[in-house]
N, C-alpha and C positions, 0 to 999 in steps of 0.2 A: 460539469465533473470537476473536482478538485484538482486533478492533476495536469489540467489545461493552464493553469494560473501559476505553475511552480516558477516560472523564471521571474515574473514581476514580483512575486511575495518577497524573493530574497533580494531586498534592496540592498545597495552599498550603505555601510553605517557613517553616518557623518563625522565630521571631524570637527570639534569645537576646538577654537584656539584658547589654550590655557592662559592664565594670568597670575599676577602675584595674588590678586584679591580672591582667587578662588583657589589659592594655595596649590596650583597646579595640579589639582585631581579632577575637575568636571569632565576633562576629555577623556581621561582613562575609565571614569565610572559610566560615563554615557556609552563607550565604546565596549564597555564588558557587558553592559545591560543589552546592548544591541547584539552584540555576538551571541549572549546566552539566549535570545529571541530568535535570532537565525538557526541557532543549533535546535531549539524545541520546535520550529516549524519543522526543520528536515526530518527530525525524528518522527512527529506526527506524520509526515508526508510517506516516510518510509513503511511504518507501521500501517499506513492505508494500504499501501502497495503489496504489503505482505499478505494482508486481510483479503485484498481482491484475488490475489494469487491462490491463496488457499481455497476461496470460494469456487474458484475458476476449477481447481483440481478436484474439488468434491463433486462439482456439477461433471465433470469429465468422467470421474469413477462410476457415479451412478448412472450415467447414459452407459457407460460399458457394460455394468451389470445387467441393466434392461436390456440391452442387446444380446448379451449370452442366455438370459433367460427366455427372449422371445426365440432365439435359434433353437435351444433346447426343447421350446414348446412346439415348434415347428417340427424339429425331427422326432418328437415323439406322437406327434399326428400323422406321420406318415408310416408309423410301424404298423403292421396287420398282425392283429393276433391269429393264432391258429384255430379254426373250427373244429369242434368237438361232436 
């Protein structure tokens, strides 16, 4: 299941030393891309959790409805109609 690997997927973003040759922007660019990827992953994970929660709630509601229908059916079977 995807949820089991959440800790390993969010790795620390690497720090790359900047130099004058790279105009001191490589680290900031790599860090920004890394953070954006972490945010995207966290967003996908959160959406999966919401989807799973919604599916669980739908199943729970379906079960409750089936239980009420079964109880109604059982109660109706116990009713005896008067003989004419």
